[in-house]
MDAnalysis code that builds the backbone (N, CA, C; Angstrom):
import MDAnalysis as mda
import numpy as np

u = mda.Universe.empty(408, n_residues=136, atom_resindex=np.repeat(np.arange(136), 3), trajectory=True)
u.add_TopologyAttr("name", ["N", "CA", "C"] * 136)
u.add_TopologyAttr("resid", np.arange(1, 137))
u.add_TopologyAttr("resname", ["MET", "ALA", "GLY", "GLN", "GLY", "LEU", "ARG", "GLU", "THR", "GLY", "PRO", "ALA", "GLY", "GLY", "VAL", "TYR", "ALA", "ASP", "GLU", "LEU", "PHE", "THR", "LEU", "HIS", "ARG", "GLY", "SER", "ALA", "THR", "VAL", "PHE", "VAL", "PRO", "CYS", "ASN", "GLY", "PRO", "VAL", "ARG", "PRO", "LEU", "GLY", "ARG", "VAL", "GLU", "PRO", "LEU", "HIS", "VAL", "PRO", "ALA", "ALA", "GLU", "LEU", "ALA", "VAL", "ILE", "GLU", "HIS", "CYS", "GLY", "PRO", "PRO", "SER", "GLU", "VAL", "ASP", "ARG", "ALA", "TYR", "GLY", "ALA", "LEU", "ALA", "ALA", "TYR", "VAL", "SER", "ARG", "HIS", "ALA", "LEU", "ALA", "VAL", "ASP", "GLY", "PRO", "LEU", "ARG", "GLU", "TYR", "TYR", "LEU", "VAL", "GLY", "GLY", "ARG", "GLN", "THR", "PRO", "ASP", "SER", "THR", "LEU", "TRP", "ARG", "THR", "GLU", "VAL", "CYS", "TRP", "PRO", "VAL", "PHE", "ARG", "ALA", "GLY", "GLY", "PRO", "ASP", "GLN", "ARG", "PRO", "LEU", "SER", "ASP", "SER", "ASP", "ALA", "ALA", "CYS", "THR", "THR", "PRO", "ARG", "CYS"])
u.atoms.positions = np.array([
    [32.396, 6.513, -2.062],
    [32.088, 6.566, -3.862],
    [33.116, 7.107, -4.633],
    [33.313, 8.321, -4.299],
    [34.774, 8.788, -4.686],
    [35.889, 8.060, -4.679],
    [35.759, 6.959, -3.593],
    [37.046, 5.875, -3.758],
    [37.039, 5.153, -4.757],
    [35.662, 4.853, -5.321],
    [35.422, 3.460, -6.302],
    [35.110, 4.528, -7.455],
    [35.244, 6.034, -7.901],
    [35.087, 6.921, -8.611],
    [33.933, 6.725, -9.399],
    [32.763, 6.806, -8.390],
    [31.507, 6.939, -8.509],
    [31.180, 8.147, -7.962],
    [29.578, 8.917, -8.878],
    [29.112, 9.919, -8.473],
    [27.490, 9.476, -8.177],
    [27.248, 10.609, -7.440],
    [25.445, 10.566, -7.108],
    [25.356, 10.733, -7.963],
    [24.009, 10.510, -8.539],
    [22.834, 10.745, -9.668],
    [21.613, 10.819, -8.936],
    [21.139, 10.848, -7.665],
    [20.170, 11.927, -7.636],
    [19.972, 11.498, -5.751],
    [18.979, 12.062, -5.137],
    [18.670, 11.978, -3.890],
    [19.147, 10.812, -3.252],
    [19.741, 10.788, -2.006],
    [19.968, 9.439, -0.776],
    [18.414, 9.262, -1.048],
    [18.304, 8.025, -0.400],
    [17.121, 7.396, 0.542],
    [17.061, 6.092, 1.308],
    [16.467, 5.806, 1.973],
    [16.056, 4.672, 2.675],
    [15.018, 3.960, 2.601],
    [14.755, 2.481, 2.381],
    [13.797, 1.711, 2.685],
    [13.805, 0.922, 4.180],
    [12.495, 0.971, 4.285],
    [12.443, 0.738, 5.595],
    [11.139, -0.346, 6.036],
    [11.845, -1.500, 6.405],
    [11.219, -2.726, 6.685],
    [9.679, -2.076, 7.561],
    [8.225, -2.964, 7.384],
    [7.485, -2.488, 7.916],
    [7.537, -2.875, 9.793],
    [8.018, -3.771, 10.031],
    [8.602, -4.098, 11.457],
    [9.228, -2.793, 12.412],
    [9.882, -2.327, 11.880],
    [10.784, -1.229, 12.362],
    [9.502, 0.147, 12.458],
    [9.032, 0.039, 12.052],
    [7.841, 0.945, 12.644],
    [6.936, 0.490, 13.840],
    [6.005, -0.912, 13.415],
    [5.329, -1.478, 13.904],
    [5.501, -2.197, 15.652],
    [7.182, -3.018, 15.237],
    [7.656, -3.455, 16.813],
    [8.754, -2.869, 17.189],
    [9.202, -1.306, 16.296],
    [10.432, -0.692, 16.652],
    [11.738, -1.130, 16.727],
    [11.554, -2.153, 16.155],
    [12.754, -3.386, 15.407],
    [12.659, -3.766, 14.060],
    [13.792, -3.678, 12.937],
    [13.552, -4.372, 11.585],
    [14.510, -3.815, 10.851],
    [14.796, -4.107, 9.477],
    [15.695, -3.794, 9.115],
    [15.610, -2.304, 8.359],
    [16.431, -1.211, 8.077],
    [16.626, -0.366, 7.549],
    [17.927, -0.211, 6.677],
    [17.806, 0.543, 5.730],
    [18.857, 0.265, 4.811],
    [18.865, 1.852, 3.779],
    [19.917, 2.467, 4.233],
    [20.220, 3.850, 3.070],
    [21.012, 3.527, 2.214],
    [20.499, 4.347, 1.138],
    [21.271, 4.279, -0.157],
    [21.681, 5.401, -0.678],
    [22.233, 5.489, -1.495],
    [22.645, 7.215, -2.741],
    [23.149, 6.169, -4.236],
    [21.780, 6.569, -4.885],
    [22.171, 6.192, -6.219],
    [23.553, 6.983, -7.096],
    [23.931, 5.650, -7.854],
    [25.082, 5.869, -8.272],
    [25.424, 5.812, -9.810],
    [26.348, 6.302, -10.281],
    [26.662, 5.852, -12.312],
    [27.130, 5.114, -12.459],
    [27.428, 3.757, -11.586],
    [28.149, 3.047, -11.698],
    [27.861, 1.875, -10.959],
    [28.626, 0.779, -11.271],
    [28.810, -0.879, -10.214],
    [29.403, -0.382, -8.822],
    [29.118, -0.825, -7.931],
    [29.683, -1.099, -7.074],
    [30.189, -1.866, -6.821],
    [31.254, -1.736, -6.004],
    [32.058, -2.951, -5.358],
    [32.193, -3.316, -3.851],
    [31.213, -4.361, -3.321],
    [31.240, -4.637, -2.037],
    [32.281, -3.926, -1.195],
    [32.405, -3.187, -0.146],
    [33.341, -2.916, 0.804],
    [32.702, -2.871, 2.206],
    [33.026, -3.730, 3.149],
    [32.581, -3.610, 4.523],
    [30.976, -3.258, 4.233],
    [30.346, -3.011, 5.043],
    [29.430, -2.732, 4.953],
    [28.412, -2.302, 4.081],
    [29.139, -1.735, 2.875],
    [28.303, -0.728, 1.667],
    [28.463, -1.725, 0.368],
    [27.366, -2.246, 0.036],
    [27.090, -3.407, -1.045],
    [25.703, -2.556, -1.954],
    [26.087, -3.307, -3.059],
    [24.924, -2.242, -4.266],
    [23.798, -2.716, -3.878],
    [22.733, -2.668, -4.179],
    [21.390, -2.447, -3.797],
    [20.221, -2.340, -5.220],
    [19.708, -2.981, -5.478],
    [18.791, -2.499, -6.538],
    [17.048, -2.299, -6.063],
    [16.726, -1.181, -5.969],
    [15.531, -0.874, -5.254],
    [14.157, -0.528, -6.709],
    [13.571, -1.800, -6.515],
    [12.712, -2.468, -7.548],
    [11.325, -1.104, -7.753],
    [10.837, -0.903, -8.880],
    [10.422, -0.237, -9.310],
    [8.736, -0.518, -8.451],
    [7.853, 0.047, -8.339],
    [6.277, 0.446, -7.531],
    [5.554, 1.066, -7.870],
    [4.482, 0.259, -7.561],
    [3.235, 2.019, -7.380],
    [3.292, 2.560, -6.507],
    [3.295, 3.987, -5.906],
    [3.516, 4.181, -4.393],
    [2.274, 5.496, -4.577],
    [2.368, 5.342, -3.107],
    [1.399, 6.449, -2.620],
    [2.265, 7.414, -1.882],
    [2.490, 8.801, -2.246],
    [3.550, 10.241, -1.788],
    [3.023, 10.526, -1.697],
    [4.117, 11.503, -0.252],
    [3.649, 12.716, 0.036],
    [5.131, 12.990, 0.445],
    [5.139, 14.438, 0.025],
    [6.351, 15.695, 0.443],
    [6.296, 16.211, 1.662],
    [7.549, 15.766, 2.778],
    [7.634, 16.254, 4.032],
    [8.200, 17.443, 4.402],
    [7.868, 18.617, 4.363],
    [8.801, 19.472, 4.570],
    [9.399, 19.875, 5.849],
    [10.292, 20.166, 6.108],
    [10.985, 20.266, 8.085],
    [11.579, 19.399, 8.533],
    [12.226, 19.207, 10.178],
    [12.713, 18.270, 10.386],
    [12.467, 16.827, 10.523],
    [13.281, 16.276, 10.391],
    [13.227, 14.332, 10.727],
    [12.301, 14.194, 11.754],
    [12.206, 14.841, 12.924],
    [11.128, 15.007, 14.030],
    [10.328, 15.415, 14.065],
    [9.586, 15.685, 12.396],
    [7.923, 15.838, 12.799],
    [7.577, 15.517, 11.846],
    [8.635, 14.233, 10.872],
    [7.631, 13.251, 9.888],
    [6.951, 12.489, 10.216],
    [6.505, 12.186, 11.740],
    [5.166, 11.206, 11.814],
    [4.715, 12.120, 11.347],
    [3.938, 13.347, 10.928],
    [2.539, 13.980, 10.931],
    [2.401, 13.470, 9.052],
    [3.488, 13.145, 8.331],
    [3.428, 13.262, 6.912],
    [3.294, 11.717, 7.164],
    [3.897, 10.593, 7.667],
    [3.317, 9.376, 7.921],
    [1.656, 9.410, 8.354],
    [1.442, 10.019, 9.167],
    [-0.361, 9.826, 9.509],
    [-0.970, 10.397, 8.015],
    [-0.747, 11.507, 7.498],
    [-1.915, 11.870, 7.073],
    [-1.365, 10.524, 5.054],
    [-0.540, 10.396, 5.142],
    [-0.365, 8.813, 4.317],
    [-1.106, 7.934, 4.319],
    [-0.843, 7.949, 5.379],
    [-1.887, 6.379, 5.810],
    [-3.282, 6.603, 5.933],
    [-4.077, 8.072, 5.993],
    [-5.259, 8.411, 6.212],
    [-5.813, 8.255, 4.814],
    [-4.995, 9.165, 3.754],
    [-5.100, 8.677, 2.458],
    [-5.027, 7.578, 1.903],
    [-4.350, 6.594, 2.183],
    [-4.276, 4.752, 2.089],
    [-5.921, 4.348, 2.055],
    [-5.912, 4.773, 3.851],
    [-7.468, 4.215, 4.160],
    [-8.357, 4.536, 3.337],
    [-8.099, 6.371, 3.051],
    [-9.554, 6.484, 2.072],
    [-9.798, 5.991, 0.871],
    [-8.397, 5.639, 0.795],
    [-8.914, 4.832, -0.814],
    [-8.816, 3.732, -1.259],
    [-8.964, 2.742, 0.170],
    [-9.131, 1.626, 0.402],
    [-7.379, 0.998, -0.248],
    [-6.577, 1.535, -0.046],
    [-5.520, 0.535, -0.801],
    [-4.540, 0.206, 0.331],
    [-3.677, -0.940, 0.063],
    [-2.763, -1.726, 1.123],
    [-1.420, -2.139, 0.949],
    [-0.413, -1.586, 1.736],
    [0.703, -1.170, 1.610],
    [1.387, -2.900, 1.461],
    [2.206, -2.541, 0.266],
    [2.993, -4.080, -0.405],
    [4.739, -3.829, -0.363],
    [5.193, -4.060, 0.915],
    [6.562, -4.452, 1.163],
    [7.058, -2.578, 1.753],
    [8.374, -2.546, 1.739],
    [9.212, -1.826, 2.681],
    [8.419, -0.311, 1.843],
    [9.004, 0.361, 3.326],
    [8.519, 2.005, 2.890],
    [9.817, 2.541, 2.104],
    [9.508, 3.793, 2.074],
    [10.765, 4.164, 1.304],
    [10.831, 5.635, 1.663],
    [11.653, 6.122, 1.610],
    [12.030, 7.783, 1.781],
    [12.946, 8.096, 0.861],
    [12.681, 9.418, 0.473],
    [13.525, 10.173, -0.363],
    [13.866, 11.360, -0.207],
    [15.504, 11.681, 0.394],
    [15.946, 12.623, 1.151],
    [15.994, 13.977, 0.008],
    [15.347, 14.699, -0.533],
    [14.991, 15.544, -1.673],
    [16.523, 17.000, -1.325],
    [16.035, 17.473, 0.373],
    [17.200, 18.509, 1.026],
    [17.169, 18.161, 1.866],
    [18.612, 18.487, 2.454],
    [18.637, 17.735, 3.947],
    [19.988, 18.369, 4.219],
    [21.108, 17.950, 5.123],
    [21.856, 18.557, 6.133],
    [23.274, 18.702, 5.030],
    [22.914, 18.463, 4.414],
    [24.373, 18.363, 2.962],
    [23.731, 19.717, 2.193],
    [22.307, 19.691, 2.091],
    [22.526, 21.158, 0.736],
    [22.346, 22.506, 2.165],
    [22.065, 21.978, 3.068],
    [21.571, 23.445, 4.277],
    [21.366, 22.683, 5.566],
    [22.028, 23.453, 6.534],
    [21.982, 23.354, 8.188],
    [20.615, 23.838, 8.555],
    [19.490, 24.746, 7.675],
    [18.312, 24.986, 8.138],
    [17.376, 24.071, 7.700],
    [17.112, 23.258, 8.929],
    [16.039, 22.046, 8.851],
    [14.890, 22.064, 8.372],
    [14.217, 23.543, 9.084],
    [13.034, 24.093, 8.132],
    [13.066, 23.478, 6.614],
    [14.062, 23.701, 6.228],
    [14.063, 23.641, 4.758],
    [14.292, 21.954, 4.431],
    [14.443, 21.237, 4.721],
    [14.568, 20.091, 4.293],
    [13.198, 19.595, 4.044],
    [13.413, 18.616, 2.722],
    [12.556, 17.845, 2.422],
    [12.811, 16.740, 1.902],
    [11.659, 15.760, 2.121],
    [11.576, 14.147, 2.272],
    [10.521, 13.928, 1.575],
    [10.504, 13.301, 0.975],
    [9.477, 12.165, 0.408],
    [9.056, 10.768, 0.444],
    [8.095, 10.227, 1.393],
    [7.590, 9.731, 2.306],
    [6.584, 8.863, 1.185],
    [7.262, 7.349, 0.397],
    [6.487, 6.689, -0.573],
    [6.199, 5.475, 0.205],
    [4.918, 4.895, 0.347],
    [4.900, 3.315, 0.357],
    [4.304, 2.744, -1.122],
    [4.454, 1.827, -0.969],
    [4.298, 0.880, -2.253],
    [2.819, 0.372, -1.733],
    [1.702, 0.547, -2.904],
    [0.629, -0.097, -2.709],
    [-0.037, -0.648, -3.532],
    [-1.136, -1.325, -3.441],
    [-2.095, -2.089, -4.304],
    [-3.817, -1.962, -3.733],
    [-4.354, -2.336, -4.812],
    [-5.676, -1.821, -4.203],
    [-6.202, -3.012, -3.761],
    [-6.856, -2.847, -2.460],
    [-7.195, -3.798, -1.541],
    [-8.369, -4.739, -1.846],
    [-9.109, -4.256, -3.231],
    [-9.914, -4.711, -3.934],
    [-10.208, -6.185, -4.314],
    [-8.944, -6.373, -4.339],
    [-8.566, -7.464, -5.563],
    [-7.639, -7.372, -6.900],
    [-7.810, -8.149, -7.758],
    [-7.163, -8.041, -9.121],
    [-8.171, -7.564, -9.970],
    [-9.696, -7.924, -9.762],
    [-10.346, -7.184, -10.822],
    [-11.032, -5.687, -10.603],
    [-9.749, -4.898, -9.696],
    [-10.289, -3.538, -9.320],
    [-9.437, -2.872, -10.453],
    [-9.649, -2.048, -10.935],
    [-9.227, -0.747, -12.019],
    [-7.543, -0.779, -11.656],
    [-6.852, -0.442, -12.224],
    [-5.363, 0.339, -11.733],
    [-5.524, 1.226, -11.569],
    [-3.996, 1.517, -10.480],
    [-4.750, 2.644, -10.256],
    [-3.748, 3.525, -11.010],
    [-4.540, 5.306, -10.928],
    [-4.161, 6.665, -11.863],
    [-2.933, 7.025, -11.020],
    [-2.756, 8.217, -11.643],
    [-1.319, 8.356, -11.472],
    [-2.494, 9.836, -9.605],
    [-3.677, 10.141, -10.332],
    [-4.223, 10.727, -9.254],
    [-4.471, 9.559, -7.930],
    [-4.922, 7.996, -7.720],
    [-5.078, 7.429, -7.188],
    [-3.816, 7.115, -6.153],
    [-2.526, 7.343, -6.908],
    [-1.451, 6.932, -6.264],
    [-0.196, 7.951, -5.646],
    [-1.387, 9.521, -5.598],
    [-0.354, 10.326, -5.608],
    [-1.080, 11.112, -4.367],
    [-0.021, 11.803, -2.682],
    [-1.471, 12.470, -2.007],
    [-0.144, 13.240, -2.059],
    [-0.625, 14.732, -2.236],
    [0.231, 15.693, -2.066],
    [0.322, 16.624, -0.963],
    [1.289, 17.682, -0.696],
    [0.942, 18.872, 0.305],
    [1.565, 20.195, -0.517],
    [0.883, 21.147, 0.182],
    [1.668, 23.054, -0.650],
    [3.145, 22.358, -0.818],
    [3.575, 22.926, -1.614],
    [5.117, 22.783, -1.993],
    [5.575, 23.725, -1.131],
    [6.923, 23.193, -0.382],
    [7.563, 23.911, 0.559],
    [8.445, 24.970, 0.162],
])
């Protein structure tokens, strides 16, 4: 980014295809939001992460334990009759660039969701679309 005169404008993240979790093969894209257009270079290319209704949970701790957050989010989605619509997202709020202590790392796990009951269901509210854990 520095080579293109760009600055980070938010936390890095990742977009992960469902197949990556179900078939252990699939698309994974890591991104860093920045303050201007990116010129393609090698495997680096611009990416637009579209807005979406998200069910979100914050994982506190090392990546090796993030499966607990995924399990809690899956239970929440099931309990609220939501369906997943599109690739999963992670946002790396605190990571190795901020502290070497992985017990302090924070990751938002986000699932694009919609009501499984059909179009006549009421829209999701903030309380429907958020699954939270105690702060780190």
